[in-house]
PyMOL Python script that loads the backbone (N, CA, C, O; Angstrom):
from pymol import cmd

cmd.read_pdbstr("""\
ATOM      1  N   MET A   1       0.908  -1.212  -0.009  1.00  0.00           N
ATOM      2  CA  MET A   1      -0.005   0.064  -0.019  1.00  0.00           C
ATOM      3  C   MET A   1       0.948   1.484   0.055  1.00  0.00           C
ATOM      4  O   MET A   1       0.711   2.557  -0.500  1.00  0.00           O
ATOM      5  N   ALA A   2       2.072   1.134   0.904  1.00  0.00           N
ATOM      6  CA  ALA A   2       2.881   2.472   0.882  1.00  0.00           C
ATOM      7  C   ALA A   2       3.536   2.643  -0.466  1.00  0.00           C
ATOM      8  O   ALA A   2       3.801   3.783  -0.847  1.00  0.00           O
ATOM      9  N   GLU A   3       3.805   1.639  -1.185  1.00  0.00           N
ATOM     10  CA  GLU A   3       4.686   1.752  -2.401  1.00  0.00           C
ATOM     11  C   GLU A   3       3.545   2.224  -3.597  1.00  0.00           C
ATOM     12  O   GLU A   3       3.955   2.994  -4.465  1.00  0.00           O
ATOM     13  N   GLY A   4       2.250   1.808  -3.642  1.00  0.00           N
ATOM     14  CA  GLY A   4       1.168   2.349  -4.288  1.00  0.00           C
ATOM     15  C   GLY A   4       0.928   3.980  -3.997  1.00  0.00           C
ATOM     16  O   GLY A   4       0.763   4.802  -4.898  1.00  0.00           O
ATOM     17  N   LEU A   5       0.937   4.254  -2.736  1.00  0.00           N
ATOM     18  CA  LEU A   5       0.757   5.570  -2.455  1.00  0.00           C
ATOM     19  C   LEU A   5       2.025   6.582  -2.852  1.00  0.00           C
ATOM     20  O   LEU A   5       1.895   7.728  -3.282  1.00  0.00           O
ATOM     21  N   ARG A   6       3.144   5.961  -2.632  1.00  0.00           N
ATOM     22  CA  ARG A   6       4.370   6.916  -3.149  1.00  0.00           C
ATOM     23  C   ARG A   6       4.311   7.136  -4.453  1.00  0.00           C
ATOM     24  O   ARG A   6       4.692   8.200  -4.940  1.00  0.00           O
ATOM     25  N   TYR A   7       3.761   6.022  -5.250  1.00  0.00           N
ATOM     26  CA  TYR A   7       3.873   6.137  -6.837  1.00  0.00           C
ATOM     27  C   TYR A   7       2.831   7.102  -7.122  1.00  0.00           C
ATOM     28  O   TYR A   7       3.149   7.944  -7.962  1.00  0.00           O
ATOM     29  N   VAL A   8       1.519   7.203  -6.574  1.00  0.00           N
ATOM     30  CA  VAL A   8       0.430   7.963  -6.904  1.00  0.00           C
ATOM     31  C   VAL A   8       0.732   9.299  -6.665  1.00  0.00           C
ATOM     32  O   VAL A   8       0.510  10.142  -7.534  1.00  0.00           O
ATOM     33  N   LEU A   9       1.308   9.649  -5.373  1.00  0.00           N
ATOM     34  CA  LEU A   9       1.591  10.877  -4.821  1.00  0.00           C
ATOM     35  C   LEU A   9       2.706  11.522  -5.372  1.00  0.00           C
ATOM     36  O   LEU A   9       2.786  12.742  -5.228  1.00  0.00           O
ATOM     37  N   GLY A  10       3.899  10.694  -6.198  1.00  0.00           N
ATOM     38  CA  GLY A  10       4.685  11.294  -6.800  1.00  0.00           C
ATOM     39  C   GLY A  10       4.540  11.405  -8.308  1.00  0.00           C
ATOM     40  O   GLY A  10       5.498  11.801  -8.972  1.00  0.00           O
ATOM     41  N   HIS A  11       3.430  11.088  -8.858  1.00  0.00           N
ATOM     42  CA  HIS A  11       3.125  11.272 -10.261  1.00  0.00           C
ATOM     43  C   HIS A  11       2.528  12.461 -10.450  1.00  0.00           C
ATOM     44  O   HIS A  11       1.638  12.832  -9.685  1.00  0.00           O
ATOM     45  N   PRO A  12       2.932  13.189 -11.469  1.00  0.00           N
ATOM     46  CA  PRO A  12       2.448  14.602 -11.850  1.00  0.00           C
ATOM     47  C   PRO A  12       1.014  14.710 -12.152  1.00  0.00           C
ATOM     48  O   PRO A  12       0.365  15.702 -11.818  1.00  0.00           O
ATOM     49  N   LEU A  13       0.469  13.637 -12.822  1.00  0.00           N
ATOM     50  CA  LEU A  13      -0.819  13.705 -13.092  1.00  0.00           C
ATOM     51  C   LEU A  13      -1.886  12.805 -12.208  1.00  0.00           C
ATOM     52  O   LEU A  13      -3.094  13.039 -12.219  1.00  0.00           O
ATOM     53  N   LEU A  14      -1.319  11.812 -11.491  1.00  0.00           N
ATOM     54  CA  LEU A  14      -2.271  10.950 -10.713  1.00  0.00           C
ATOM     55  C   LEU A  14      -2.348  11.739  -9.387  1.00  0.00           C
ATOM     56  O   LEU A  14      -3.481  11.782  -8.906  1.00  0.00           O
ATOM     57  N   ARG A  15      -1.469  12.310  -8.767  1.00  0.00           N
ATOM     58  CA  ARG A  15      -1.479  13.112  -7.586  1.00  0.00           C
ATOM     59  C   ARG A  15      -2.789  14.101  -7.655  1.00  0.00           C
ATOM     60  O   ARG A  15      -3.694  13.958  -6.833  1.00  0.00           O
ATOM     61  N   PRO A  16      -2.841  14.998  -8.558  1.00  0.00           N
ATOM     62  CA  PRO A  16      -4.107  15.934  -8.451  1.00  0.00           C
ATOM     63  C   PRO A  16      -5.467  15.076  -8.697  1.00  0.00           C
ATOM     64  O   PRO A  16      -6.506  15.386  -8.114  1.00  0.00           O
ATOM     65  N   ILE A  17      -5.405  14.129  -9.474  1.00  0.00           N
ATOM     66  CA  ILE A  17      -6.623  13.383  -9.803  1.00  0.00           C
ATOM     67  C   ILE A  17      -6.945  12.867  -8.595  1.00  0.00           C
ATOM     68  O   ILE A  17      -8.049  13.126  -8.116  1.00  0.00           O
ATOM     69  N   ALA A  18      -6.014  12.040  -7.901  1.00  0.00           N
ATOM     70  CA  ALA A  18      -6.449  11.315  -6.539  1.00  0.00           C
ATOM     71  C   ALA A  18      -6.719  12.210  -5.492  1.00  0.00           C
ATOM     72  O   ALA A  18      -7.536  11.849  -4.645  1.00  0.00           O
ATOM     73  N   LEU A  19      -6.068  13.549  -5.367  1.00  0.00           N
ATOM     74  CA  LEU A  19      -6.400  14.422  -4.328  1.00  0.00           C
ATOM     75  C   LEU A  19      -7.836  14.988  -4.732  1.00  0.00           C
ATOM     76  O   LEU A  19      -8.667  15.092  -3.829  1.00  0.00           O
ATOM     77  N   CYS A  20      -8.157  15.334  -5.940  1.00  0.00           N
ATOM     78  CA  CYS A  20      -9.479  15.759  -6.156  1.00  0.00           C
ATOM     79  C   CYS A  20     -10.587  14.956  -5.932  1.00  0.00           C
ATOM     80  O   CYS A  20     -11.620  15.371  -5.407  1.00  0.00           O
ATOM     81  N   THR A  21     -10.356  13.515  -6.418  1.00  0.00           N
ATOM     82  CA  THR A  21     -11.422  12.611  -6.263  1.00  0.00           C
ATOM     83  C   THR A  21     -11.588  12.281  -4.727  1.00  0.00           C
ATOM     84  O   THR A  21     -12.720  11.999  -4.334  1.00  0.00           O
ATOM     85  N   GLY A  22     -10.585  12.296  -3.877  1.00  0.00           N
ATOM     86  CA  GLY A  22     -10.672  12.166  -2.562  1.00  0.00           C
ATOM     87  C   GLY A  22     -11.439  13.111  -1.827  1.00  0.00           C
ATOM     88  O   GLY A  22     -12.346  12.838  -1.041  1.00  0.00           O
ATOM     89  N   THR A  23     -10.973  14.359  -2.165  1.00  0.00           N
ATOM     90  CA  THR A  23     -11.855  15.454  -1.657  1.00  0.00           C
ATOM     91  C   THR A  23     -13.244  15.599  -1.985  1.00  0.00           C
ATOM     92  O   THR A  23     -14.037  16.085  -1.178  1.00  0.00           O
ATOM     93  N   ALA A  24     -13.582  15.202  -3.127  1.00  0.00           N
ATOM     94  CA  ALA A  24     -14.925  15.190  -3.705  1.00  0.00           C
ATOM     95  C   ALA A  24     -15.629  14.118  -3.071  1.00  0.00           C
ATOM     96  O   ALA A  24     -16.711  14.398  -2.556  1.00  0.00           O
ATOM     97  N   ASN A  25     -15.182  12.857  -3.011  1.00  0.00           N
ATOM     98  CA  ASN A  25     -15.598  11.808  -2.235  1.00  0.00           C
ATOM     99  C   ASN A  25     -16.110  12.265  -0.807  1.00  0.00           C
ATOM    100  O   ASN A  25     -17.291  12.176  -0.470  1.00  0.00           O
ATOM    101  N   LEU A  26     -15.083  12.769   0.008  1.00  0.00           N
ATOM    102  CA  LEU A  26     -15.185  12.979   1.291  1.00  0.00           C
ATOM    103  C   LEU A  26     -16.504  14.051   1.503  1.00  0.00           C
ATOM    104  O   LEU A  26     -17.522  13.713   2.108  1.00  0.00           O
ATOM    105  N   PHE A  27     -16.340  15.166   1.002  1.00  0.00           N
ATOM    106  CA  PHE A  27     -17.425  16.105   0.912  1.00  0.00           C
ATOM    107  C   PHE A  27     -18.914  15.735   0.453  1.00  0.00           C
ATOM    108  O   PHE A  27     -19.967  16.120   0.962  1.00  0.00           O
ATOM    109  N   GLY A  28     -18.725  14.903  -0.623  1.00  0.00           N
ATOM    110  CA  GLY A  28     -19.937  14.567  -1.245  1.00  0.00           C
ATOM    111  C   GLY A  28     -20.727  13.614  -0.186  1.00  0.00           C
ATOM    112  O   GLY A  28     -21.956  13.661  -0.149  1.00  0.00           O
ATOM    113  N   GLU A  29     -20.023  12.782   0.641  1.00  0.00           N
ATOM    114  CA  GLU A  29     -20.697  11.834   1.562  1.00  0.00           C
ATOM    115  C   GLU A  29     -20.994  12.704   2.591  1.00  0.00           C
ATOM    116  O   GLU A  29     -22.049  12.405   3.149  1.00  0.00           O
ATOM    117  N   VAL A  30     -20.374  13.787   3.092  1.00  0.00           N
ATOM    118  CA  VAL A  30     -20.869  14.735   4.218  1.00  0.00           C
ATOM    119  C   VAL A  30     -22.155  15.388   3.747  1.00  0.00           C
ATOM    120  O   VAL A  30     -23.113  15.531   4.506  1.00  0.00           O
ATOM    121  N   LEU A  31     -22.159  15.740   2.615  1.00  0.00           N
ATOM    122  CA  LEU A  31     -23.484  16.275   2.054  1.00  0.00           C
ATOM    123  C   LEU A  31     -24.577  15.124   2.004  1.00  0.00           C
ATOM    124  O   LEU A  31     -25.706  15.367   2.431  1.00  0.00           O
ATOM    125  N   ASN A  32     -24.314  14.083   1.576  1.00  0.00           N
ATOM    126  CA  ASN A  32     -25.328  13.043   1.701  1.00  0.00           C
ATOM    127  C   ASN A  32     -26.077  12.805   3.166  1.00  0.00           C
ATOM    128  O   ASN A  32     -27.280  12.722   3.413  1.00  0.00           O
ATOM    129  N   ALA A  33     -24.836  12.721   4.116  1.00  0.00           N
ATOM    130  CA  ALA A  33     -25.494  12.573   5.394  1.00  0.00           C
ATOM    131  C   ALA A  33     -26.250  13.688   5.844  1.00  0.00           C
ATOM    132  O   ALA A  33     -27.414  13.542   6.216  1.00  0.00           O
ATOM    133  N   VAL A  34     -25.634  14.881   5.839  1.00  0.00           N
ATOM    134  CA  VAL A  34     -26.464  16.002   6.139  1.00  0.00           C
ATOM    135  C   VAL A  34     -27.698  16.223   5.498  1.00  0.00           C
ATOM    136  O   VAL A  34     -28.650  16.791   6.033  1.00  0.00           O
ATOM    137  N   GLY A  35     -27.681  15.711   4.186  1.00  0.00           N
ATOM    138  CA  GLY A  35     -28.901  16.106   3.442  1.00  0.00           C
ATOM    139  C   GLY A  35     -29.995  15.149   3.884  1.00  0.00           C
ATOM    140  O   GLY A  35     -31.189  15.444   3.943  1.00  0.00           O
ATOM    141  N   THR A  36     -29.415  13.867   4.217  1.00  0.00           N
ATOM    142  CA  THR A  36     -30.544  12.918   4.443  1.00  0.00           C
ATOM    143  C   THR A  36     -31.249  13.354   5.914  1.00  0.00           C
ATOM    144  O   THR A  36     -32.442  13.108   6.089  1.00  0.00           O
ATOM    145  N   LEU A  37     -30.596  13.893   6.769  1.00  0.00           N
ATOM    146  CA  LEU A  37     -30.924  14.568   8.017  1.00  0.00           C
ATOM    147  C   LEU A  37     -31.908  15.654   7.688  1.00  0.00           C
ATOM    148  O   LEU A  37     -33.039  15.724   8.168  1.00  0.00           O
ATOM    149  N   PHE A  38     -31.410  16.452   6.872  1.00  0.00           N
ATOM    150  CA  PHE A  38     -32.181  17.782   6.574  1.00  0.00           C
ATOM    151  C   PHE A  38     -33.692  17.287   5.866  1.00  0.00           C
ATOM    152  O   PHE A  38     -34.773  17.767   6.208  1.00  0.00           O
ATOM    153  N   LEU A  39     -33.547  16.393   4.978  1.00  0.00           N
ATOM    154  CA  LEU A  39     -34.833  15.839   4.338  1.00  0.00           C
ATOM    155  C   LEU A  39     -35.871  15.192   5.108  1.00  0.00           C
ATOM    156  O   LEU A  39     -37.074  15.277   4.860  1.00  0.00           O
ATOM    157  N   ALA A  40     -35.176  14.331   6.360  1.00  0.00           N
ATOM    158  CA  ALA A  40     -36.040  13.536   7.217  1.00  0.00           C
ATOM    159  C   ALA A  40     -36.427  14.788   8.416  1.00  0.00           C
ATOM    160  O   ALA A  40     -37.612  14.797   8.748  1.00  0.00           O
ATOM    161  N   ARG A  41     -35.857  15.447   8.835  1.00  0.00           N
ATOM    162  CA  ARG A  41     -36.159  16.299  10.029  1.00  0.00           C
ATOM    163  C   ARG A  41     -36.769  17.530   9.763  1.00  0.00           C
ATOM    164  O   ARG A  41     -37.840  17.906  10.240  1.00  0.00           O
ATOM    165  N   GLU A  42     -35.966  18.219   8.894  1.00  0.00           N
ATOM    166  CA  GLU A  42     -36.781  19.414   8.530  1.00  0.00           C
ATOM    167  C   GLU A  42     -37.798  19.603   7.445  1.00  0.00           C
ATOM    168  O   GLU A  42     -38.562  20.568   7.450  1.00  0.00           O
ATOM    169  N   LEU A  43     -37.805  18.670   6.505  1.00  0.00           N
ATOM    170  CA  LEU A  43     -38.882  18.852   5.358  1.00  0.00           C
ATOM    171  C   LEU A  43     -39.805  17.666   5.660  1.00  0.00           C
ATOM    172  O   LEU A  43     -40.769  17.530   4.906  1.00  0.00           O
ATOM    173  N   ALA A  44     -39.640  16.790   6.660  1.00  0.00           N
ATOM    174  CA  ALA A  44     -40.441  15.566   7.208  1.00  0.00           C
ATOM    175  C   ALA A  44     -40.968  14.719   5.842  1.00  0.00           C
ATOM    176  O   ALA A  44     -42.109  14.263   5.766  1.00  0.00           O
ATOM    177  N   ILE A  45     -40.055  14.595   4.886  1.00  0.00           N
ATOM    178  CA  ILE A  45     -39.964  13.463   3.876  1.00  0.00           C
ATOM    179  C   ILE A  45     -39.909  12.210   4.336  1.00  0.00           C
ATOM    180  O   ILE A  45     -38.994  11.851   5.078  1.00  0.00           O
ATOM    181  N   PRO A  46     -40.924  11.372   3.931  1.00  0.00           N
ATOM    182  CA  PRO A  46     -40.878   9.788   4.463  1.00  0.00           C
ATOM    183  C   PRO A  46     -39.665   9.082   4.048  1.00  0.00           C
ATOM    184  O   PRO A  46     -39.186   9.391   2.957  1.00  0.00           O
ATOM    185  N   ALA A  47     -39.075   8.148   4.781  1.00  0.00           N
ATOM    186  CA  ALA A  47     -37.928   7.335   4.501  1.00  0.00           C
ATOM    187  C   ALA A  47     -38.017   6.817   3.122  1.00  0.00           C
ATOM    188  O   ALA A  47     -37.029   6.908   2.393  1.00  0.00           O
ATOM    189  N   GLY A  48     -39.148   6.264   2.684  1.00  0.00           N
ATOM    190  CA  GLY A  48     -39.398   5.590   1.611  1.00  0.00           C
ATOM    191  C   GLY A  48     -39.165   6.667   0.267  1.00  0.00           C
ATOM    192  O   GLY A  48     -38.606   6.350  -0.783  1.00  0.00           O
ATOM    193  N   VAL A  49     -39.641   7.769   0.533  1.00  0.00           N
ATOM    194  CA  VAL A  49     -39.513   8.856  -0.798  1.00  0.00           C
ATOM    195  C   VAL A  49     -38.008   9.118  -0.745  1.00  0.00           C
ATOM    196  O   VAL A  49     -37.429   9.224  -1.826  1.00  0.00           O
ATOM    197  N   ILE A  50     -37.209   9.253   0.546  1.00  0.00           N
ATOM    198  CA  ILE A  50     -35.776   9.671   0.350  1.00  0.00           C
ATOM    199  C   ILE A  50     -35.178   8.474  -0.070  1.00  0.00           C
ATOM    200  O   ILE A  50     -34.273   8.710  -0.870  1.00  0.00           O
ATOM    201  N   GLY A  51     -35.343   7.198   0.175  1.00  0.00           N
ATOM    202  CA  GLY A  51     -34.772   6.105  -0.464  1.00  0.00           C
ATOM    203  C   GLY A  51     -35.021   6.072  -1.929  1.00  0.00           C
ATOM    204  O   GLY A  51     -34.084   5.649  -2.606  1.00  0.00           O
ATOM    205  N   LEU A  52     -36.214   6.473  -2.612  1.00  0.00           N
ATOM    206  CA  LEU A  52     -36.480   6.575  -4.002  1.00  0.00           C
ATOM    207  C   LEU A  52     -35.616   7.858  -4.596  1.00  0.00           C
ATOM    208  O   LEU A  52     -35.396   7.944  -5.804  1.00  0.00           O
ATOM    209  N   LEU A  53     -35.225   8.679  -3.811  1.00  0.00           N
ATOM    210  CA  LEU A  53     -34.460   9.918  -4.286  1.00  0.00           C
ATOM    211  C   LEU A  53     -33.062   9.249  -4.595  1.00  0.00           C
ATOM    212  O   LEU A  53     -32.496   9.423  -5.675  1.00  0.00           O
ATOM    213  N   TYR A  54     -32.541   8.475  -3.581  1.00  0.00           N
ATOM    214  CA  TYR A  54     -31.208   7.884  -3.632  1.00  0.00           C
ATOM    215  C   TYR A  54     -31.111   7.015  -4.756  1.00  0.00           C
ATOM    216  O   TYR A  54     -30.115   6.980  -5.479  1.00  0.00           O
ATOM    217  N   ALA A  55     -32.310   6.187  -4.946  1.00  0.00           N
ATOM    218  CA  ALA A  55     -32.404   5.004  -6.071  1.00  0.00           C
ATOM    219  C   ALA A  55     -32.082   5.959  -7.398  1.00  0.00           C
ATOM    220  O   ALA A  55     -31.145   5.626  -8.124  1.00  0.00           O
ATOM    221  N   ALA A  56     -32.786   7.027  -7.681  1.00  0.00           N
ATOM    222  CA  ALA A  56     -32.753   7.656  -8.828  1.00  0.00           C
ATOM    223  C   ALA A  56     -31.572   7.892  -8.922  1.00  0.00           C
ATOM    224  O   ALA A  56     -31.031   7.513  -9.961  1.00  0.00           O
ATOM    225  N   GLY A  57     -30.880   8.477  -8.066  1.00  0.00           N
ATOM    226  CA  GLY A  57     -29.377   8.957  -8.136  1.00  0.00           C
ATOM    227  C   GLY A  57     -28.565   7.765  -8.608  1.00  0.00           C
ATOM    228  O   GLY A  57     -27.793   7.839  -9.565  1.00  0.00           O
ATOM    229  N   GLY A  58     -28.779   6.608  -7.864  1.00  0.00           N
ATOM    230  CA  GLY A  58     -28.009   5.465  -8.321  1.00  0.00           C
ATOM    231  C   GLY A  58     -28.134   5.100  -9.827  1.00  0.00           C
ATOM    232  O   GLY A  58     -27.169   4.771 -10.517  1.00  0.00           O
ATOM    233  N   ALA A  59     -29.610   5.204 -10.340  1.00  0.00           N
ATOM    234  CA  ALA A  59     -29.708   4.849 -11.686  1.00  0.00           C
ATOM    235  C   ALA A  59     -29.064   6.052 -12.643  1.00  0.00           C
ATOM    236  O   ALA A  59     -28.747   5.754 -13.795  1.00  0.00           O
ATOM    237  N   GLY A  60     -28.895   7.249 -12.217  1.00  0.00           N
ATOM    238  CA  GLY A  60     -28.069   8.152 -12.973  1.00  0.00           C
ATOM    239  C   GLY A  60     -26.488   7.911 -13.050  1.00  0.00           C
ATOM    240  O   GLY A  60     -25.731   8.350 -13.916  1.00  0.00           O
ATOM    241  N   GLY A  61     -26.129   7.037 -11.842  1.00  0.00           N
ATOM    242  CA  GLY A  61     -24.848   6.700 -11.949  1.00  0.00           C
ATOM    243  C   GLY A  61     -24.499   5.636 -12.844  1.00  0.00           C
ATOM    244  O   GLY A  61     -23.428   5.550 -13.444  1.00  0.00           O
ATOM    245  N   VAL A  62     -25.641   4.673 -12.917  1.00  0.00           N
ATOM    246  CA  VAL A  62     -25.289   3.562 -14.052  1.00  0.00           C
ATOM    247  C   VAL A  62     -25.335   4.123 -15.399  1.00  0.00           C
ATOM    248  O   VAL A  62     -24.477   3.799 -16.221  1.00  0.00           O
ATOM    249  N   LEU A  63     -26.300   4.963 -15.696  1.00  0.00           N
ATOM    250  CA  LEU A  63     -26.416   5.631 -16.975  1.00  0.00           C
ATOM    251  C   LEU A  63     -25.080   6.299 -17.200  1.00  0.00           C
ATOM    252  O   LEU A  63     -24.541   6.120 -18.292  1.00  0.00           O
ATOM    253  N   GLY A  64     -24.534   6.987 -16.368  1.00  0.00           N
ATOM    254  CA  GLY A  64     -23.263   7.783 -16.599  1.00  0.00           C
ATOM    255  C   GLY A  64     -22.102   6.727 -16.960  1.00  0.00           C
ATOM    256  O   GLY A  64     -21.232   7.008 -17.785  1.00  0.00           O
ATOM    257  N   ALA A  65     -22.149   5.411 -16.242  1.00  0.00           N
ATOM    258  CA  ALA A  65     -21.058   4.429 -16.341  1.00  0.00           C
ATOM    259  C   ALA A  65     -21.309   4.041 -17.756  1.00  0.00           C
ATOM    260  O   ALA A  65     -20.367   4.031 -18.547  1.00  0.00           O
ATOM    261  N   VAL A  66     -22.623   3.692 -18.163  1.00  0.00           N
ATOM    262  CA  VAL A  66     -22.675   2.900 -19.270  1.00  0.00           C
ATOM    263  C   VAL A  66     -22.320   3.902 -20.637  1.00  0.00           C
ATOM    264  O   VAL A  66     -21.896   3.415 -21.685  1.00  0.00           O
ATOM    265  N   THR A  67     -22.560   5.350 -20.454  1.00  0.00           N
ATOM    266  CA  THR A  67     -22.273   6.219 -21.569  1.00  0.00           C
ATOM    267  C   THR A  67     -20.864   6.913 -21.538  1.00  0.00           C
ATOM    268  O   THR A  67     -20.503   7.687 -22.425  1.00  0.00           O
ATOM    269  N   ALA A  68     -20.101   6.582 -20.462  1.00  0.00           N
ATOM    270  CA  ALA A  68     -18.758   7.273 -20.302  1.00  0.00           C
ATOM    271  C   ALA A  68     -18.103   7.183 -21.259  1.00  0.00           C
ATOM    272  O   ALA A  68     -17.508   8.203 -21.607  1.00  0.00           O
ATOM    273  N   SER A  69     -17.964   6.103 -21.964  1.00  0.00           N
ATOM    274  CA  SER A  69     -16.904   5.964 -23.120  1.00  0.00           C
ATOM    275  C   SER A  69     -17.396   7.026 -24.351  1.00  0.00           C
ATOM    276  O   SER A  69     -16.591   7.775 -24.904  1.00  0.00           O
ATOM    277  N   SER A  70     -18.443   6.992 -24.601  1.00  0.00           N
ATOM    278  CA  SER A  70     -18.902   8.072 -25.661  1.00  0.00           C
ATOM    279  C   SER A  70     -18.730   9.439 -25.222  1.00  0.00           C
ATOM    280  O   SER A  70     -18.376  10.293 -26.035  1.00  0.00           O
ATOM    281  N   TRP A  71     -18.962   9.744 -23.927  1.00  0.00           N
ATOM    282  CA  TRP A  71     -18.800  11.189 -23.507  1.00  0.00           C
ATOM    283  C   TRP A  71     -17.265  11.525 -23.436  1.00  0.00           C
ATOM    284  O   TRP A  71     -16.905  12.677 -23.680  1.00  0.00           O
ATOM    285  N   THR A  72     -16.288  10.482 -23.084  1.00  0.00           N
ATOM    286  CA  THR A  72     -15.126  10.665 -23.250  1.00  0.00           C
ATOM    287  C   THR A  72     -14.475  10.965 -24.575  1.00  0.00           C
ATOM    288  O   THR A  72     -13.601  11.827 -24.664  1.00  0.00           O
ATOM    289  N   ARG A  73     -14.931  10.201 -25.688  1.00  0.00           N
ATOM    290  CA  ARG A  73     -14.492  10.191 -27.031  1.00  0.00           C
ATOM    291  C   ARG A  73     -15.044  11.496 -27.528  1.00  0.00           C
ATOM    292  O   ARG A  73     -14.348  12.076 -28.361  1.00  0.00           O
ATOM    293  N   HIS A  74     -16.167  12.058 -27.166  1.00  0.00           N
ATOM    294  CA  HIS A  74     -16.644  13.192 -27.704  1.00  0.00           C
ATOM    295  C   HIS A  74     -16.094  14.592 -27.307  1.00  0.00           C
ATOM    296  O   HIS A  74     -15.917  15.531 -28.083  1.00  0.00           O
ATOM    297  N   PHE A  75     -15.829  14.574 -25.838  1.00  0.00           N
ATOM    298  CA  PHE A  75     -15.476  15.740 -25.133  1.00  0.00           C
ATOM    299  C   PHE A  75     -13.878  15.773 -24.660  1.00  0.00           C
ATOM    300  O   PHE A  75     -13.320  16.833 -24.375  1.00  0.00           O
ATOM    301  N   GLY A  76     -13.266  14.581 -24.616  1.00  0.00           N
ATOM    302  CA  GLY A  76     -12.064  14.396 -23.873  1.00  0.00           C
ATOM    303  C   GLY A  76     -12.078  13.953 -22.573  1.00  0.00           C
ATOM    304  O   GLY A  76     -12.963  14.264 -21.776  1.00  0.00           O
ATOM    305  N   GLN A  77     -11.050  13.174 -22.292  1.00  0.00           N
ATOM    306  CA  GLN A  77     -11.107  12.715 -20.778  1.00  0.00           C
ATOM    307  C   GLN A  77     -11.117  13.927 -19.786  1.00  0.00           C
ATOM    308  O   GLN A  77     -11.949  13.958 -18.879  1.00  0.00           O
ATOM    309  N   GLY A  78     -10.228  14.889 -19.951  1.00  0.00           N
ATOM    310  CA  GLY A  78     -10.082  15.969 -18.941  1.00  0.00           C
ATOM    311  C   GLY A  78     -11.411  16.564 -18.713  1.00  0.00           C
ATOM    312  O   GLY A  78     -11.856  16.583 -17.566  1.00  0.00           O
ATOM    313  N   ARG A  79     -12.080  17.046 -19.684  1.00  0.00           N
ATOM    314  CA  ARG A  79     -13.432  17.720 -19.471  1.00  0.00           C
ATOM    315  C   ARG A  79     -14.418  16.850 -19.125  1.00  0.00           C
ATOM    316  O   ARG A  79     -15.384  17.411 -18.609  1.00  0.00           O
ATOM    317  N   VAL A  80     -14.510  15.570 -19.243  1.00  0.00           N
ATOM    318  CA  VAL A  80     -15.529  14.662 -18.785  1.00  0.00           C
ATOM    319  C   VAL A  80     -15.183  14.512 -17.229  1.00  0.00           C
ATOM    320  O   VAL A  80     -16.140  14.474 -16.455  1.00  0.00           O
ATOM    321  N   LEU A  81     -13.797  14.418 -16.681  1.00  0.00           N
ATOM    322  CA  LEU A  81     -13.545  14.442 -15.475  1.00  0.00           C
ATOM    323  C   LEU A  81     -14.103  15.639 -14.667  1.00  0.00           C
ATOM    324  O   LEU A  81     -14.783  15.448 -13.659  1.00  0.00           O
ATOM    325  N   VAL A  82     -13.824  16.793 -15.095  1.00  0.00           N
ATOM    326  CA  VAL A  82     -14.169  17.948 -14.452  1.00  0.00           C
ATOM    327  C   VAL A  82     -15.694  18.189 -14.648  1.00  0.00           C
ATOM    328  O   VAL A  82     -16.313  18.635 -13.682  1.00  0.00           O
ATOM    329  N   GLY A  83     -16.299  17.957 -15.708  1.00  0.00           N
ATOM    330  CA  GLY A  83     -17.750  17.958 -15.824  1.00  0.00           C
ATOM    331  C   GLY A  83     -18.499  17.064 -14.782  1.00  0.00           C
ATOM    332  O   GLY A  83     -19.528  17.442 -14.221  1.00  0.00           O
ATOM    333  N   ALA A  84     -17.895  15.823 -14.560  1.00  0.00           N
ATOM    334  CA  ALA A  84     -18.506  14.771 -13.496  1.00  0.00           C
ATOM    335  C   ALA A  84     -18.737  15.441 -12.229  1.00  0.00           C
ATOM    336  O   ALA A  84     -19.765  15.258 -11.576  1.00  0.00           O
ATOM    337  N   LEU A  85     -17.751  16.254 -11.854  1.00  0.00           N
ATOM    338  CA  LEU A  85     -17.664  16.731 -10.364  1.00  0.00           C
ATOM    339  C   LEU A  85     -18.761  17.925 -10.246  1.00  0.00           C
ATOM    340  O   LEU A  85     -19.020  18.362  -9.125  1.00  0.00           O
ATOM    341  N   HIS A  86     -19.372  18.427 -11.331  1.00  0.00           N
ATOM    342  CA  HIS A  86     -20.115  19.587 -11.055  1.00  0.00           C
ATOM    343  C   HIS A  86     -21.658  18.979 -10.994  1.00  0.00           C
ATOM    344  O   HIS A  86     -22.608  19.728 -10.766  1.00  0.00           O
TER     345      HIS A  86
END
""", "prot")
cmd.dss("prot")
cmd.show_as("cartoon", "prot")
cmd.util.cbc("prot")
cmd.orient("prot")
């Protein structure tokens, strides 16, 4: 594991990608946790509806994965990576 981390952190392209992805994942999951509490406590949305919202997000992820290669061919890998974070 240490060898892999040294390689990634020492690579001029992999380091910023790993740091960006790690940061996006961390804060995205914080937003999911706080968002779920907000939906349930403040907006009083039933648990089943919240589950359906997350299921719709999962279906969007599957659709993105299926079409990722065509997006990459059309727009380029860098633009797709940046666009996926927004």
